[in-house]
Structures are given as structure tokens and as C-alpha cells.
ROMAR-205386 format. One record per residue (C-alpha): chain; residue number from 1; residue in three letters; x negated, y negated, z negated. Coordinates in steps of 0.5 Angstrom, whole numbers, plus 2048, in hexadecimal, padded with zeros to 3 digits. Last residue first. Layout:
REM ROMAR-205386
  kette   nr  rest  east  north   up
      A  NUM   ALA     X      Y    Z
...
END
This chain:
REM ROMAR-205386
  kette   nr  rest  east  north   up
      A  226   UNK   6D2    79A  69A
      A  225   UNK   6CF    7A0  69C
      A  224   UNK   6CC    79B  6A2
      A  223   UNK   6C9    797  69C
      A  222   UNK   6C5    79D  69A
      A  221   UNK   6C3    79F  6A1
      A  220   UNK   6BC    79D  6A0
      A  219   UNK   6BC    79E  699
      A  218   UNK   6BB    7A6  69D
      A  217   UNK   6B3    7A4  69D
      A  216   UNK   6B0    7A0  6A2
      A  215   UNK   6AF    79D  6A9
      A  214   UNK   6B2    796  6AC
      A  213   UNK   6B5    792  6B2
      A  212   UNK   6B2    798  6B7
      A  211   UNK   6B5    796  6BE
      A  210   UNK   6B9    797  6C4
      A  209   UNK   6C0    794  6C2
      A  208   UNK   6BF    796  6BA
      A  207   UNK   6BB    79C  6B8
      A  206   UNK   6BA    79C  6B0
      A  205   UNK   6B4    7A3  6AE
      A  204   UNK   6B6    7A6  6A8
      A  203   UNK   6B2    7AB  6A4
      A  202   UNK   6B3    7B1  69F
      A  201   UNK   6BA    7B2  6A3
      A  200   UNK   6BF    7B7  6A1
      A  199   UNK   6C5    7B5  69D
      A  198   UNK   6C4    7AD  69E
      A  197   UNK   6C4    7AF  6A6
      A  196   UNK   6CB    7B2  6A5
      A  195   UNK   6CD    7AB  6A1
      A  194   UNK   6CA    7A7  6A6
      A  193   UNK   6CD    7AA  6AD
      A  192   UNK   6CA    7A6  6B3
      A  191   UNK   6C6    7AC  6B4
      A  190   UNK   6C0    7AF  6B6
      A  189   UNK   6BC    7B5  6B2
      A  188   UNK   6B4    7B5  6B3
      A  187   UNK   6B2    7BB  6B0
      A  186   UNK   6AC    7BE  6AE
      A  185   UNK   6AC    7C6  6AD
      A  184   UNK   6AA    7C9  6A6
      A  183   UNK   6B1    7CC  6A7
      A  182   UNK   6B3    7CE  6A0
      A  181   UNK   6B4    7C6  69D
      A  180   UNK   6B6    7C3  6A2
      A  179   UNK   6BA    7C9  6A6
      A  178   UNK   6BD    7CA  69F
      A  177   UNK   6C0    7C2  6A0
      A  176   UNK   6C2    7C4  6A7
      A  175   UNK   6C5    7CB  6A5
      A  174   UNK   6C9    7C7  6A0
      A  173   UNK   6CC    7C1  6A5
      A  172   UNK   6CF    7C7  6A9
      A  171   UNK   6D6    7C8  6A4
      A  170   UNK   6D7    7C1  6A3
      A  169   UNK   6D6    7BF  6AB
      A  168   UNK   6DA    7C4  6AC
      A  167   UNK   6E0    7C2  6A8
      A  166   UNK   6DF    7BB  6AA
      A  165   UNK   6E0    7BD  6B1
      A  164   UNK   6DA    7BE  6B6
      A  163   UNK   6D8    7BA  6BC
      A  162   UNK   6D3    7B5  6B8
      A  161   UNK   6D0    7BB  6B4
      A  160   UNK   6C9    7BC  6B8
      A  159   UNK   6C8    7B5  6B9
      A  158   UNK   6C2    7B6  6BD
      A  157   UNK   6BE    7BB  6B9
      A  156   UNK   6B6    7BB  6BA
      A  155   UNK   6B2    7C1  6B7
      A  154   UNK   6AA    7C0  6B8
      A  153   UNK   6A3    7C5  6B8
      A  152   UNK   6A9    7CA  6BA
      A  151   UNK   6A9    7D1  6B8
      A  150   UNK   6AE    7D4  6BF
      A  149   UNK   6B2    7D7  6BA
      A  148   UNK   6B4    7D0  6B7
      A  147   UNK   6B7    7CE  6BD
      A  146   UNK   6BB    7D3  6BD
      A  145   UNK   6BE    7D3  6B6
      A  144   UNK   6C0    7CC  6B7
      A  143   UNK   6C3    7CD  6BD
      A  142   UNK   6C7    7D4  6BA
      A  141   UNK   6C8    7CF  6B3
      A  140   UNK   6CC    7CB  6B9
      A  139   UNK   6D0    7D0  6BB
      A  138   UNK   6D3    7D2  6B4
      A  137   UNK   6D5    7CB  6B3
      A  136   UNK   6D8    7CA  6B9
      A  135   UNK   6DB    7D2  6B7
      A  134   UNK   6D9    7D7  6BB
      A  133   UNK   6DE    7DB  6C0
      A  132   UNK   6DB    7D8  6C6
      A  131   UNK   6D4    7D8  6C5
      A  130   UNK   6D3    7DF  6C5
      A  129   UNK   6D4    7E4  6BF
      A  128   UNK   6CF    7E9  6BE
      A  127   UNK   6CB    7E6  6B9
      A  126   UNK   6CF    7E3  6B5
      A  125   UNK   6D0    7E6  6AE
      A  124   UNK   6C8    7E5  6AE
      A  123   UNK   6CA    7DD  6AF
      A  122   UNK   6C8    7DB  6A7
      A  121   UNK   6C4    7D5  6A9
      A  120   UNK   6BF    7D7  6A5
      A  119   UNK   6BF    7DF  6A5
      A  118   UNK   6BF    7DE  6AE
      A  117   UNK   6B9    7DA  6AD
      A  116   UNK   6B5    7E0  6A7
      A  115   UNK   6B7    7E5  6AC
      A  114   UNK   6B4    7E2  6B3
      A  113   UNK   6AD    7E1  6B0
      A  112   UNK   6AD    7E8  6AD
      A  111   UNK   6B0    7EA  6B3
      A  110   UNK   6A9    7E7  6B8
      A  109   UNK   6AA    7E8  6BF
      A  108   UNK   6A4    7E5  6C2
      A  107   UNK   6A5    7DE  6C5
      A  106   UNK   6A4    7DD  6CD
      A  105   UNK   6A8    7D5  6CB
      A  104   UNK   6AE    7D8  6CE
      A  103   UNK   6AF    7DE  6CB
      A  102   UNK   6AF    7DC  6C4
      A  101   UNK   6B5    7D5  6C7
      A  100   UNK   6B9    7DA  6C9
      A   99   UNK   6B8    7E0  6C3
      A   98   UNK   6BD    7DC  6BF
      A   97   UNK   6C2    7DB  6C6
      A   96   UNK   6C3    7E3  6C8
      A   95   UNK   6C4    7E4  6C0
      A   94   UNK   6CA    7DF  6C0
      A   93   UNK   6CC    7E3  6C6
      A   92   UNK   6CA    7E0  6CD
      A   91   UNK   6CF    7DF  6D3
      A   90   UNK   6D1    7D8  6D0
      A   89   UNK   6CA    7D5  6CE
      A   88   UNK   6C9    7D0  6C8
      A   87   UNK   6C9    7C9  6C9
      A   86   UNK   6CB    7C7  6C2
      A   85   UNK   6CF    7C1  6C3
      A   84   UNK   6CB    7BC  6C0
      A   83   UNK   6C5    7BE  6C2
      A   82   UNK   6BF    7C3  6BF
      A   81   UNK   6B9    7C2  6C1
      A   80   UNK   6B3    7C6  6C0
      A   79   UNK   6AC    7C3  6C2
      A   78   UNK   6A5    7C7  6C3
      A   77   UNK   6A3    7C3  6C8
      A   76   UNK   6A1    7C6  6CD
      A   75   UNK   6A9    7C8  6D0
      A   74   UNK   6AA    7C1  6D1
      A   73   UNK   6A3    7BF  6D5
      A   72   UNK   69D    7BC  6D1
      A   71   UNK   69C    7B5  6D4
      A   70   UNK   695    7B1  6D5
      A   69   UNK   694    7AC  6D8
      A   68   UNK   68F    7A9  6D5
      A   67   UNK   692    7A3  6D3
      A   66   UNK   698    7A5  6D4
      A   65   UNK   698    7AA  6CE
      A   64   UNK   69C    7B0  6CC
      A   63   UNK   69D    7B6  6C9
      A   62   UNK   695    7B4  6C5
      A   61   UNK   695    7B9  6C0
      A   60   UNK   693    7B8  6B9
      A   59   UNK   699    7BC  6B6
      A   58   UNK   69D    7B7  6BB
      A   57   UNK   69B    7B1  6BE
      A   56   UNK   69E    7AC  6C3
      A   55   UNK   69B    7A6  6C6
      A   54   UNK   69E    7A1  6CB
      A   53   UNK   6A1    79E  6D2
      A   52   UNK   6A6    7A0  6D7
      A   51   UNK   6A9    7A5  6D1
      A   50   UNK   6A9    7AC  6D5
      A   49   UNK   6B1    7AF  6D3
      A   48   UNK   6B2    7B7  6D3
      A   47   UNK   6AB    7B6  6CF
      A   46   UNK   6AF    7B8  6C9
      A   45   UNK   6AC    7B2  6C5
      A   44   UNK   6AE    7AE  6CB
      A   43   UNK   6B4    7B2  6CA
      A   42   UNK   6B4    7B1  6C3
      A   41   UNK   6B4    7A8  6C4
      A   40   UNK   6B9    7A8  6CA
      A   39   UNK   6BE    7AC  6C5
      A   38   UNK   6BD    7A7  6C0
      A   37   UNK   6BD    7A1  6C5
      A   36   UNK   6C3    79C  6C0
      A   35   UNK   6C8    79E  6C5
      A   34   UNK   6CC    7A1  6BF
      A   33   UNK   6CA    79D  6B9
      A   32   UNK   6C4    79F  6B5
      A   31   UNK   6C0    7A4  6B1
      A   30   UNK   6BA    7A8  6B3
      A   29   UNK   6B9    7AD  6AD
      A   28   UNK   6B3    7B0  6AC
      A   27   UNK   6B3    7B7  6A7
      A   26   UNK   6AD    7BA  6A5
      A   25   UNK   6A7    7B7  6A8
      A   24   UNK   6A2    7B1  6A8
      A   23   UNK   6A6    7AD  6AD
      A   22   UNK   6A2    7A8  6B1
      A   21   UNK   6A5    7A1  6B4
      A   20   UNK   6A5    79D  6BA
      A   19   UNK   6AB    79C  6BF
      A   18   UNK   6AD    797  6C5
      A   17   UNK   6B3    799  6C9
      A   16   UNK   6B6    796  6CE
      A   15   UNK   6BE    795  6D1
      A   14   UNK   6BF    792  6D7
      A   13   UNK   6BD    798  6DC
      A   12   UNK   6B9    79C  6D7
      A   11   UNK   6B3    79A  6D6
      A   10   UNK   6AF    79D  6D1
      A    9   UNK   6A8    79B  6CC
      A    8   UNK   6A6    79F  6C7
      A    7   UNK   6A2    7A1  6C1
      A    6   UNK   6A2    7A7  6BC
      A    5   UNK   69F    7AA  6B8
      A    4   UNK   6A2    7B2  6B5
      A    3   UNK   69E    7B6  6AF
      A    2   UNK   69C    7B0  6AD
      A    1   UNK   696    7B1  6A7
END
């Protein structure tokens, strides 16, 4: 049963993207070189960009349908988005950043869920710090926690390790694996790093020049790892 079903087209200047695939949950990797259209595609899922044509359905709820004029606003899609650089609020502590997603979604405080996410990401010792006092890997873990506390139906991660050095990547990858195995939130994970995706993905969508070239399992990454 599909959690996410997508069939969209979008033209941005000279660039044209046409993508059609279904995801059954787990971690769906959007794999491809820079400029393939990966970020454009996740921005359409999030509602930051409207497709020119097509349909996006998440958990049986239609988010976008050009034929009916449906386009659910970003704040009502219940989709968590983790950007490449985290985008934490510098004036808030880690605790304040974590609470922001819950408040923006008008959710009641849930100390048990907060404790679970803080433990899952091992950020309890960081709660009183501000983002400037965090490492790159710590900032990304906090960004993931903030997104999870929105209780999202889907979590989008747009190259969350791209800005980190190799040591920080090795630090955060185990937390992302725990997120996959324990958080029970379907994810769409954008990267051009085949080795990274081979550790995390449960399915792969290969994008090239705005088109889906293949959909399958992690075996699609094998030739990229040779």
C-alpha cells in the first residue's frame, strides 16, 4: 500500500521535471547528480513549489491535484522538512527550537514524546545551548528532532549530511539509521552519495536530468559503489 503517490510535471526556465513513483514507506532515496531535480521534487511534495500538472497523494490524502485545483497549504500538509544546513533559530535554545515545530502545528505539549525524540537523537545534554554552540552534526540532529515533534506524516531530508565533514557524517549516520528503524515515520531522503544511501534507503528513485530513470531497491546503487 502506497504511503506517497506522486505524478507531477514542472518547468522552471529551461529545466523540465517529470516524475512518477509510489513509495510504500521506510526511507525512499531520491538519488541523482547535482541538477537532476531532487530538491525541486521534494519542494513540490512539501508544498513550497506547485507543480504545473499532476497529483500528489500522501497517506490517502490528496495534497495536490491540478485537475481539481487542490493545493493544500504547506502548514496543513504535516510534512517535516530537514534542510541541508539545519536552519535552526539562532536566538532560541535547543529546547526552544525543538518546541517550535509543535507550537507552529498547534499541538498540545507531549512530554513523553519529547523525551522519546530527545533520547532517540541523544540531544538531552544540548537542551540549554544555542545553535552557535553546537557542532554541525548536533545542529542536524536538533533539526531532525524539531521536524519529528511536528508529528509529521512524512519527513523530507534534503542532503542533510552534505555540509558536514567526514567525521561529522560518521557521527550522525547511526542516528539516521535509528530514525529509520525506530521513529516509524516514512522518509524521503535526498542525496547524490551512493554509499550514504546504501546504509539508509529501503527503496531508491534514480533521477537524471529531471526524469525518473529507475525505481527499485538499493541494488540500483551498486554500480555507483564500484
